[in-house]
C-alpha positions as CSV (number, residue, x, y, z in Angstrom):
1,M,-18.7,9.8,-7.6
2,V,-15.8,11.7,-9.1
3,A,-15.3,13.7,-5.9
4,L,-15.3,10.5,-3.9
5,V,-12.8,8.8,-6.1
6,A,-10.6,11.9,-6.1
7,L,-10.1,11.4,-2.3
8,L,-8.3,8.2,-3.0
9,I,-5.2,10.1,-4.2
10,V,-5.2,12.9,-1.7
11,V,-1.9,13.6,0.0
12,V,-2.1,16.1,2.8
13,L,1.0,18.0,3.9
14,H,0.6,20.6,6.6
15,L,2.4,21.9,9.7
16,H,2.4,19.8,12.8
17,G,-0.4,21.0,15.1
18,G,-2.6,22.2,12.2
19,G,-5.6,20.4,13.8
20,A,-8.0,17.8,12.5
21,S,-9.7,20.3,10.2
22,S,-6.6,20.0,8.0
23,F,-7.4,16.4,7.1
24,P,-9.8,15.5,4.3
25,A,-13.4,14.5,5.4
26,A,-12.6,15.3,9.0
27,G,-9.9,12.7,9.2
28,F,-11.4,10.1,6.9
29,H,-10.7,8.8,3.4
30,I,-13.1,7.1,1.0
31,L,-11.7,3.8,-0.3
32,N,-13.1,2.6,-3.6
33,V,-13.4,-1.1,-3.0
34,R,-14.8,-2.0,-6.4
35,E,-12.0,-0.2,-8.2
36,T,-9.1,-1.6,-6.2
37,T,-10.5,-5.2,-6.2
38,A,-10.9,-5.0,-10.0
39,S,-7.2,-4.0,-10.2
40,T,-6.2,-7.4,-8.8
41,K,-7.5,-9.0,-12.1
42,L,-5.3,-7.6,-14.8
43,R,-6.1,-9.1,-18.2
44,P,-3.3,-10.3,-20.5
45,S,-3.9,-7.5,-23.0
46,E,-3.5,-4.9,-20.2
47,I,-0.2,-6.4,-19.1
48,T,1.1,-6.5,-22.6
49,G,0.3,-2.8,-22.9
50,L,2.2,-2.2,-19.7
51,R,5.3,-4.0,-21.1
52,Q,5.2,-1.7,-24.2
53,I,4.8,1.4,-22.0
54,S,7.8,0.3,-20.0
55,K,10.2,0.7,-23.0
56,V,9.4,4.4,-23.6
57,A,11.5,7.1,-22.1
58,D,10.7,10.8,-22.3
59,Q,12.4,14.1,-21.5
60,G,11.0,16.6,-19.0
61,D,9.3,19.7,-20.4
62,D,12.2,21.9,-19.3
63,G,14.8,19.7,-21.0
64,R,16.9,19.7,-17.9
65,R,16.2,16.2,-16.6
66,W,15.5,12.8,-18.0
67,R,12.7,10.7,-16.7
68,L,11.8,7.1,-17.5
69,K,8.4,5.7,-16.7
70,L,7.9,3.5,-13.6
71,V,5.5,0.6,-13.8
72,H,4.5,-2.0,-11.2
73,R,6.3,-5.3,-11.5
74,D,3.1,-7.1,-12.6
75,A,3.8,-5.6,-16.0
76,I,6.8,-7.9,-16.6
77,S,5.3,-11.4,-16.5
78,V,2.4,-11.9,-18.8
79,G,2.1,-15.6,-17.8
80,N,1.3,-14.8,-14.2
81,F,-1.5,-12.2,-14.7
82,S,-3.9,-14.4,-12.5
83,G,-3.3,-15.6,-9.0
84,Y,-3.1,-12.3,-7.2
85,H,-3.3,-14.0,-3.8
86,R,-0.4,-16.3,-4.6
87,R,1.7,-13.3,-5.8
88,F,0.8,-11.4,-2.6
89,N,1.9,-14.3,-0.4
90,E,5.2,-14.5,-2.2
91,R,5.7,-10.7,-1.9
92,M,5.1,-11.0,1.9
93,K,7.7,-13.8,2.2
94,R,10.2,-11.7,0.4
95,D,9.4,-8.7,2.5
96,K,10.0,-10.6,5.7
97,R,13.4,-11.6,4.4
98,R,14.2,-8.1,3.4
99,V,13.4,-6.7,6.8
100,E,15.4,-9.4,8.6
101,G,18.3,-8.5,6.3
102,L,18.1,-4.8,7.0
103,T,18.1,-5.5,10.7
104,R,21.1,-7.8,10.5
105,R,23.0,-5.2,8.6
106,L,22.4,-2.6,11.4
107,T,23.5,-5.1,14.1
108,G,26.7,-5.8,12.3
109,V,25.8,-9.4,11.3
110,G,26.5,-10.4,7.7
111,Y,27.0,-7.5,5.8
112,H,29.2,19.0,-14.4
113,E,25.4,19.1,-13.9
114,M,23.3,16.6,-15.9
115,D,19.7,15.6,-15.6
116,F,18.2,12.4,-16.9
117,G,16.1,9.4,-15.8
118,S,14.8,6.0,-16.5
119,E,11.6,4.0,-16.5
120,V,11.0,1.9,-13.5
121,V,8.8,-1.2,-13.5
122,S,7.7,-3.3,-10.6
123,G,9.1,-6.7,-10.4
124,M,6.4,-8.5,-8.5
125,N,6.3,-11.5,-10.8
126,E,10.0,-11.6,-11.4
127,G,11.4,-12.5,-8.0
128,S,12.7,-10.1,-5.4
129,G,13.2,-6.4,-5.9
130,E,9.9,-4.5,-5.7
131,Y,10.6,-2.2,-8.7
132,F,12.6,-2.5,-11.9
133,V,14.2,0.1,-14.1
134,R,14.9,-0.4,-17.8
135,I,18.4,0.9,-18.8
136,G,21.0,0.2,-21.5
137,V,24.3,-1.4,-20.4
138,G,27.4,-1.3,-22.5
139,S,28.3,0.0,-26.0
140,P,26.2,-0.6,-28.0
141,P,23.6,-0.5,-25.2
142,R,21.8,-3.8,-24.3
143,D,18.5,-3.1,-22.5
144,Q,18.3,-4.7,-19.1
145,Y,15.8,-4.8,-16.2
146,M,17.5,-3.7,-13.0
147,V,16.1,-3.7,-9.5
148,I,16.2,-0.3,-7.9
149,D,17.3,-0.3,-4.3
150,S,17.5,2.7,-2.0
151,G,19.0,0.6,0.7
152,S,22.2,-0.5,-1.0
153,D,25.0,1.0,-3.1
154,I,26.7,-1.4,-5.6
155,V,25.5,-1.4,-9.2
156,W,25.8,-4.8,-10.9
157,V,24.6,-7.0,-13.7
158,Q,24.9,-10.7,-14.3
159,C,27.8,-11.3,-16.8
160,R,29.0,-14.0,-19.2
161,P,30.6,-16.3,-18.5
162,C,28.3,-17.3,-15.7
163,S,29.5,-19.9,-13.3
164,Q,26.2,-19.5,-11.4
165,C,23.4,-17.3,-12.7
166,Y,19.7,-17.1,-11.9
167,H,17.0,-16.8,-14.5
168,Q,16.5,-13.3,-15.9
169,A,14.1,-11.8,-18.5
170,D,16.8,-10.5,-20.8
171,P,19.9,-12.2,-22.3
172,V,22.8,-12.2,-19.9
173,F,25.2,-9.3,-20.5
174,D,28.3,-10.2,-22.4
175,P,31.2,-7.8,-21.6
176,A,33.2,-9.0,-24.6
177,A,30.5,-7.5,-26.9
178,S,30.8,-4.1,-25.3
179,A,33.3,-1.6,-26.6
180,S,33.2,0.5,-23.4
181,F,33.8,-2.3,-20.8
182,A,37.0,-1.8,-18.9
183,G,38.2,-3.7,-15.9
184,V,39.3,-1.9,-12.7
185,A,42.8,-2.5,-11.4
186,C,43.4,-3.7,-7.9
187,D,45.4,-0.5,-6.9
188,S,42.7,1.9,-8.2
189,T,40.9,4.3,-5.9
190,L,37.6,2.7,-6.9
191,C,38.7,-0.8,-5.8
192,G,39.8,0.7,-2.5
193,R,36.3,2.0,-1.9
194,L,34.8,-1.5,-1.9
195,E,34.2,-3.1,1.5
196,N,35.1,-6.7,0.4
197,A,37.5,-6.1,-2.5
198,K,39.8,-8.9,-3.6
199,C,42.5,-9.1,-6.3
200,H,42.7,-11.8,-9.0
201,G,45.3,-11.5,-11.8
202,G,45.6,-7.8,-11.2
203,S,41.9,-7.2,-11.6
204,C,39.6,-5.9,-8.8
205,H,36.9,-8.3,-7.7
206,Y,33.9,-7.5,-5.6
207,E,31.7,-9.5,-3.3
208,V,28.3,-8.4,-2.0
209,L,26.3,-10.5,0.5
210,Y,22.8,-9.2,1.2
211,G,21.1,-9.7,4.5
212,D,18.6,-12.2,3.1
213,G,21.3,-14.5,1.9
214,S,21.4,-13.3,-1.7
215,Y,24.8,-12.5,-3.1
216,T,26.8,-11.5,-6.2
217,T,30.5,-11.8,-6.9
218,G,32.6,-10.9,-10.0
219,T,34.8,-8.3,-11.6
220,L,34.6,-4.6,-10.9
221,A,34.5,-2.6,-14.2
222,L,33.8,0.8,-15.7
223,E,30.9,0.7,-18.1
224,T,28.5,3.0,-20.0
225,L,24.9,3.1,-18.9
226,T,22.1,4.6,-21.1
227,F,19.0,6.2,-19.9
228,G,16.7,7.0,-22.8
229,S,18.9,9.1,-25.0
230,T,21.3,10.1,-22.1
231,T,24.6,8.3,-21.9
232,V,26.6,8.1,-18.7
233,T,30.1,6.9,-19.1
234,N,32.6,5.4,-16.7
235,V,30.1,4.0,-14.1
236,A,31.7,1.5,-11.8
237,I,29.6,-1.6,-11.9
238,G,30.0,-5.2,-10.8
239,C,30.1,-7.8,-13.5
240,G,28.6,-10.7,-11.7
241,H,29.8,-14.2,-12.7
242,K,28.4,-15.9,-9.6
243,N,25.0,-14.7,-8.4
244,H,22.2,-16.1,-6.3
245,G,19.1,-15.0,-4.5
246,L,15.8,-13.1,-4.9
247,F,16.6,-11.1,-8.0
248,V,14.9,-13.5,-10.5
249,G,13.8,-11.7,-13.7
250,A,16.0,-8.7,-13.2
251,S,19.5,-8.6,-14.8
252,G,21.0,-7.0,-11.7
253,L,20.6,-4.1,-9.3
254,L,20.9,-0.3,-9.5
255,G,22.0,0.8,-6.0
256,L,20.5,4.2,-5.1
257,G,21.7,4.3,-1.5
258,G,23.6,7.1,0.2
259,G,27.1,5.6,-0.2
260,S,29.8,6.8,-2.6
261,M,29.6,3.6,-4.7
262,S,25.8,3.9,-5.4
263,F,24.8,5.2,-8.9
264,N,23.8,8.6,-7.6
265,G,26.8,8.7,-5.3
266,Q,29.2,8.1,-8.2
267,L,27.5,10.9,-10.3
268,G,27.9,13.4,-7.5
269,G,28.1,16.9,-8.9
270,Q,27.0,15.8,-12.4
271,T,23.4,15.6,-11.2
272,G,23.6,18.1,-8.3
273,G,23.1,15.3,-5.9
274,A,19.4,14.9,-6.6
275,F,17.1,12.2,-7.7
276,G,13.4,11.4,-7.3
277,Y,10.8,8.7,-7.9
278,C,7.1,8.2,-8.0
279,L,6.1,4.5,-7.4
280,V,3.1,3.5,-9.4
281,T,0.1,2.2,-7.5
282,R,-0.3,-1.6,-7.6
283,G,-2.3,-3.1,-10.3
284,T,-3.0,0.0,-12.4
285,M,-2.3,1.0,-16.0
286,S,-0.7,4.2,-14.8
287,S,3.1,4.7,-14.8
288,G,5.5,6.3,-12.4
289,S,9.1,7.5,-12.9
290,L,12.7,7.7,-11.7
291,S,14.5,10.9,-12.4
292,F,18.0,12.3,-11.9
293,G,19.3,15.9,-11.8
294,R,18.3,19.2,-10.3
295,G,15.5,19.4,-12.7
296,A,13.9,16.5,-10.7
297,V,13.6,18.8,-7.6
298,P,10.0,20.0,-7.6
299,V,8.9,23.5,-6.7
300,G,6.4,23.5,-3.8
301,A,7.5,20.2,-2.2
302,V,7.5,19.9,1.6
303,W,11.0,19.1,2.8
304,I,12.3,17.3,5.9
305,P,15.9,16.8,6.9
306,L,17.8,13.5,6.1
307,L,19.6,12.0,9.1
308,R,22.9,10.2,8.9
309,N,23.8,6.9,10.6
310,P,27.6,6.2,10.4
311,R,26.8,2.5,11.0
312,A,24.5,2.4,7.9
313,P,25.6,5.2,5.4
314,S,23.6,3.6,2.6
315,F,20.2,4.1,4.4
316,Y,18.0,7.2,4.2
317,Y,17.0,8.1,7.7
318,I,14.2,10.6,8.5
319,G,13.1,12.2,11.8
320,L,9.7,10.5,12.5
321,A,8.2,12.0,15.7
322,G,4.7,10.4,15.9
323,L,1.7,8.9,14.2
324,G,-1.9,10.0,13.7
325,V,-5.2,8.3,12.9
326,G,-8.3,10.2,11.8
327,G,-6.5,13.5,12.5
328,V,-5.8,12.5,16.2
329,T,-2.3,11.9,17.5
330,V,-1.7,8.3,18.5
331,P,-0.2,8.1,22.1
332,V,3.3,7.0,21.1
333,P,6.4,8.7,22.6
334,E,8.8,10.3,20.0
335,A,11.7,8.5,21.6
336,M,10.4,5.3,20.1
337,F,11.3,6.5,16.6
338,R,14.5,8.3,17.5
339,L,17.9,7.4,16.0
340,T,20.3,7.1,18.9
341,E,23.9,8.3,19.0
342,L,25.0,4.6,18.8
343,G,23.1,4.2,15.6
344,D,20.2,2.2,17.0
345,G,16.5,2.7,16.2
346,G,15.5,5.4,13.8
347,T,13.2,5.4,10.8
348,V,14.4,4.5,7.3
349,M,12.7,5.1,3.9
350,D,13.2,2.0,1.7
351,T,12.0,1.1,-1.8
352,G,12.9,-2.6,-1.3
353,T,10.6,-3.1,1.7
354,A,6.9,-3.3,0.9
355,V,5.1,-3.0,4.2
356,T,5.8,-0.2,6.8
357,R,7.1,-1.5,10.1
358,F,7.1,0.1,13.5
359,P,8.3,-1.1,16.9
360,N,5.7,-3.4,18.4
361,A,4.3,-0.9,20.9
362,A,4.0,1.8,18.3
363,Y,2.4,-0.6,15.8
364,Q,-0.2,-1.8,18.4
365,A,-1.2,1.8,19.3
366,L,-1.6,2.7,15.6
367,R,-3.5,-0.5,14.8
368,N,-5.9,-0.1,17.8
369,A,-6.6,3.5,16.9
370,F,-7.4,2.4,13.3
371,I,-9.7,-0.4,14.5
372,A,-11.6,2.1,16.7
373,G,-12.2,4.2,13.6
374,T,-13.6,1.3,11.5
375,V,-16.3,0.1,13.9
376,G,-19.0,-1.5,11.7
377,L,-16.8,-2.9,9.0
378,P,-16.9,-6.7,9.0
379,R,-13.6,-8.2,10.1
380,A,-11.8,-11.1,8.3
381,S,-9.1,-13.6,9.5
382,S,-5.5,-12.6,9.6
383,V,-3.5,-13.0,6.4
384,S,0.2,-13.5,6.2
385,I,1.9,-10.8,8.3
386,F,-1.3,-8.8,8.7
387,D,-3.4,-9.2,11.9
388,T,-6.1,-6.6,11.0
389,C,-8.1,-7.5,8.0
390,Y,-11.7,-6.8,6.7
391,D,-14.2,-8.5,4.4
392,L,-15.2,-5.7,2.0
393,S,-16.7,-8.0,-0.6
394,G,-20.2,-6.4,-0.2
395,F,-19.0,-2.8,-0.4
396,E,-18.3,-0.3,-3.2
397,L,-17.2,2.7,-1.2
398,V,-15.8,2.5,2.4
399,R,-15.1,5.3,4.8
400,V,-11.7,4.7,6.6
401,P,-9.7,6.9,8.9
402,T,-6.6,8.7,7.7
403,V,-3.1,7.6,8.7
404,S,-0.5,10.3,9.1
405,F,3.2,10.5,9.8
406,Y,4.3,13.4,12.0
407,F,7.9,14.6,11.4
408,S,10.2,16.1,14.0
409,S,10.8,19.1,11.8
410,G,7.1,20.0,11.7
411,P,5.3,18.7,8.5
412,V,2.8,15.9,8.5
413,L,2.3,13.4,5.7
414,T,-1.2,11.8,5.3
415,V,-1.0,8.9,3.0
416,P,-3.7,7.9,0.4
417,A,-6.4,5.5,1.3
418,N,-5.0,2.9,-1.1
419,N,-1.8,2.9,0.9
420,I,-3.7,2.1,4.2
421,L,-6.0,-0.8,3.3
422,I,-4.7,-3.1,0.5
423,P,-6.4,-6.1,-1.2
424,V,-4.8,-9.5,-0.4
425,D,-7.0,-11.6,-2.7
426,E,-9.4,-11.3,-5.6
427,V,-12.6,-11.5,-3.5
428,G,-12.6,-8.4,-1.3
429,T,-10.3,-9.2,1.6
430,Y,-8.4,-6.0,2.6
431,C,-5.8,-5.7,5.3
432,F,-4.2,-2.8,7.3
433,A,-0.9,-2.5,5.5
434,F,1.4,-2.0,8.5
435,A,3.2,-4.5,10.7
436,P,5.3,-4.7,13.9
437,S,9.1,-4.7,13.7
438,S,11.2,-7.3,15.4
439,S,13.6,-4.6,16.4
440,G,13.7,-0.9,17.3
441,L,14.0,0.0,13.6
442,S,11.1,1.7,11.8
443,I,10.8,1.3,8.0
444,I,8.6,3.4,5.7
445,G,7.9,0.8,2.9
446,N,7.0,1.3,-0.7
447,I,3.2,0.6,-0.2
448,Q,3.0,3.7,1.9
449,Q,5.2,5.6,-0.7
450,E,3.1,4.7,-3.7
451,G,1.5,7.5,-5.6
452,I,3.5,10.2,-3.8
453,Q,6.3,12.2,-5.5
454,I,9.4,11.7,-3.4
455,T,12.7,13.6,-4.0
456,F,16.1,13.1,-2.4
457,D,18.3,16.2,-2.4
458,A,21.4,14.5,-1.0
459,A,23.6,17.6,-1.7
460,N,21.6,19.6,0.8
461,G,20.5,16.8,3.1
462,F,16.7,16.8,2.6
463,V,13.9,14.6,1.3
464,G,10.8,16.1,-0.2
465,F,7.2,15.0,-0.5
466,G,4.8,16.3,-3.3
467,P,3.7,18.8,-4.3
468,I,1.6,16.6,-6.6
469,T,0.5,12.9,-6.6
470,C,1.4,10.6,-9.5
């Protein structure tokens, strides 16, 4: 049994063309249905424990980086520990809006070395934002839950006085109570880097409109952020006095995109241009992490180049060349995933999108190959955005084909079984966790990233996978 369960967390990385023998169990995973179905029924005591875990920060063994634990968003709201199917449906609704927003942004519609880190928790019960990070804002630091977003740049928190604020888990930040809060002047270099800067009374004001209709507006300021015992001064943040959208529960957003105004972009050489995360698997008592600094760059990871799209500098593009099921290449042309010179198409890695999307033809080929490898498993009706579902209520262990991403630079990433079929209710309905895209854009979502150590070395232009699971 131990050996079978161990297959659940296997991540296989090898050179393209390595052959089916490079895959576990000849191209198949073993999915532990009993274990994953049980994880949809967290008890209140378990969630309370997760909330306590989420407040603890620890330093890496080498002392060169700071890491805070990452916990799934179920940990935040004790009152909603039941109703997994309801939470799942809400998550899919948010995901649909997220993808539509990313697509609109791409079409032009609407839109000294130091190592440290912060705990990240999932925000599933708190509104939008798939994962939250717990950091201190101001002096003295006030702990706040912040959405982490690899697809946007601006760092912001809701601020008093609020002319319009949504509900958040922590008290709204009061800049008047912070000794380190300093407004940014209109003629400053920082203000000039904002896309939609405005000037009111000599102070720089920002406006951010997200693709799903969410927005935040307020004053741009320099403030101190605290990660565990590490203090970062003079971080440009938005002090949002008017905010609306899908951030309920979080106090704001920590932008981790590729632009100069993102948190990692502002740090630049202070962290060597590197950060990494490990997203905790849904519904478990384990914890993941968000780390900054060269100490976060693992030895033995498999690296692939990051691609740049001038039309979307915040996004992390990768060169996806093809897909595999059960160790066999799916017949999809590489051109379907290619980023064109005009900035169309391509494949983006995004923490804010849950479900991986591919252009419709690529998705259908992937789905059909997977169905062919699951002959004998009882099918279930479609659920939400998923058209391929199974009734696994009578099973404990299920043999399912592997799903692999082939990269143009050579390596292949085979994702864990839990990232392929996911539970959508408490009674054993599982669905193939991929969906078609309404455009030519492909998105590697956070469900497929869960449990895999992912590192962005922006200074050298690479993203790494592994070498361990988490």
